[in-house]
N, C-alpha and C positions, 0 to 999 in steps of 0.2 A: 757670798758665792756659794753655789751647790756645784759638787764635782761627781761625776760617775763613778761608783765604787769601783768597779771593774778596772775600768782604763784609766781613772785620774783625771780624765778631761773635762775642761769647764762645761756646765751644763746650763748655767745661768747665773747673773749677777743682779743685785739691787745696790743703789748708790742714794743716800741721802746726806747733803751737806747741812751743816748747822754752823753758824758763823758765831764765833764767841762773843761779838759785839751784839748781837741780836739772838741770844738763845731762847727765846719763845717760838721761833720760827726756823722751820727746817723747809728745805727744796730738795724734792724729788730730782734727781738729775738722769737717772736711769733705771729701766728694768728690761732686761733683755734674757730670752732664753734662745740657745742655740736651737737652730732648724730640727735637728733629730730628736730633741726633748719636748718639742711643742704638742701640746694637745693632752697634757697629764697634769694640769693644774700647777706646773712648777712657778708661773710668774705669779699665781696667787699665794702660793707657799712663801716664795722670797719675800714678797712685800707684807705678808703677815709676820714671818718671822723678823723682818727690819722693824716693823712697828712695834712689837714685842721687846727688841734689843734697845731701840730707841727709848722705851718707857724707862728702863733702868740706867742707860748709859748718859741720857741726857734728861735728868730729870725738870729743867725748866721749859722744856719743850711743849709748846700748847699747839701748834699748827703746824702742818707738813701741806705745802702746796706742790701740786703734780701737772702735768700737761700732758696730753695725748692730740695725735692727729684725729679729726672726725672720722676717717676712714678706719681707725684702729678699734673696731667693735669690740674685739677680744680684751685689750686692756682697759677700754672703757668700763666693760662689765666688770672687772676685777675691781676697778676703783670703785664703783658703785657697791659691789659687794662689800667692802671695806667701809663704807660709810663716807666716801668722798662726794661732796656735792660741786656743781658746776659754780663757779664763781664770776666767769667772764670768758669771752671767746676772742680769739686774735686770727687776723688775715696775714699771711706772710708770703710775700713774691719771691721768685726766684728766677736767675736768668743765665744760663752757661755762657760764659765768656770765649 
């Protein structure tokens, strides 16, 4: 998590899950930045720090899978900067009830 120093309010977070049954694979669940903190590379910094932390905290980890909406150009760019590559595409439908 990243917190604003002056206010203590949450500025962003990044979550990766690693299952003890499959410790070589991690799943990026979420990286989010609060609206008022966007545009300052916080998403990139959060994901970078998460990867550095995982290197020490999960030594068996080899791969982290992540996903993004194709419309999320910013986070796709972040993932590309960090060396992630496209492994597949998925189409999902949604309907309000």
